N, C-alpha and C positions, 0 to 999 in steps of 0.2 A: 452198253452199260449206261450211257447217258440217259436213255429213255427210262430205264428202271429207276435211276436217281430222280428223274423228273417226277415220275408218278409217286414215289415215296414222299418227296418234299411237298407235292401238291396235296396228298392225303393228310400229311401232318398239318399243313396250313389250314385245310378245311376243318379238321377235327379239333385242333387245339388253339389256333390263332384267330379264327373267325368268330365274331359275336353274332349269334343267330337271334332274331327277334322272338319275343314271347308270343303266345297265342293271342293275348289281348292287343299287343301292338299290331299283329297281323290282321286281326279282325277290324281294328280301328282304321288301318290303312285301306283295307278292302272297302269299307263303307265310304271313305273319302273318294276312292277311285270310282265307285258306283255313282255317287252323287255328281261328281265332276263329269262323268260320261253322260249321265242323264241331262245335265244342264247343257252340255255341248250338243247333244242330239236335239234338244229343244231349240237352241239357237239356229242350228242348221235347218230344222223344219221351218222356223219362222222365215229365214232367208229364202228358202225354196218356195214357200207359199207367196211371199212378197214378189219374188221374181216372176212367178207364174201369173199373178194378177197384173203385174206391169206389162208382161208380154201379151196377155189377153187384151188389155186396153189398147196397146199399140196396134195389134192385129185388127181389132174392131174399127179403129180409126182408118187404117190403111185399106181394108177390104170391105 
């Protein structure tokens, strides 16, 4: 009986008590996430290329 009560209360909370974002809010948030992801990817790319060049320089000196 507890499990049935749990599901009923969960459904009620999701349907009546939760405030769902509008389409405009969702699209705005999606754009922010995409831009942030792109910036993070560019930072990681820059770090990777920098590290690669440093390692090439070190190896060329040593060998």
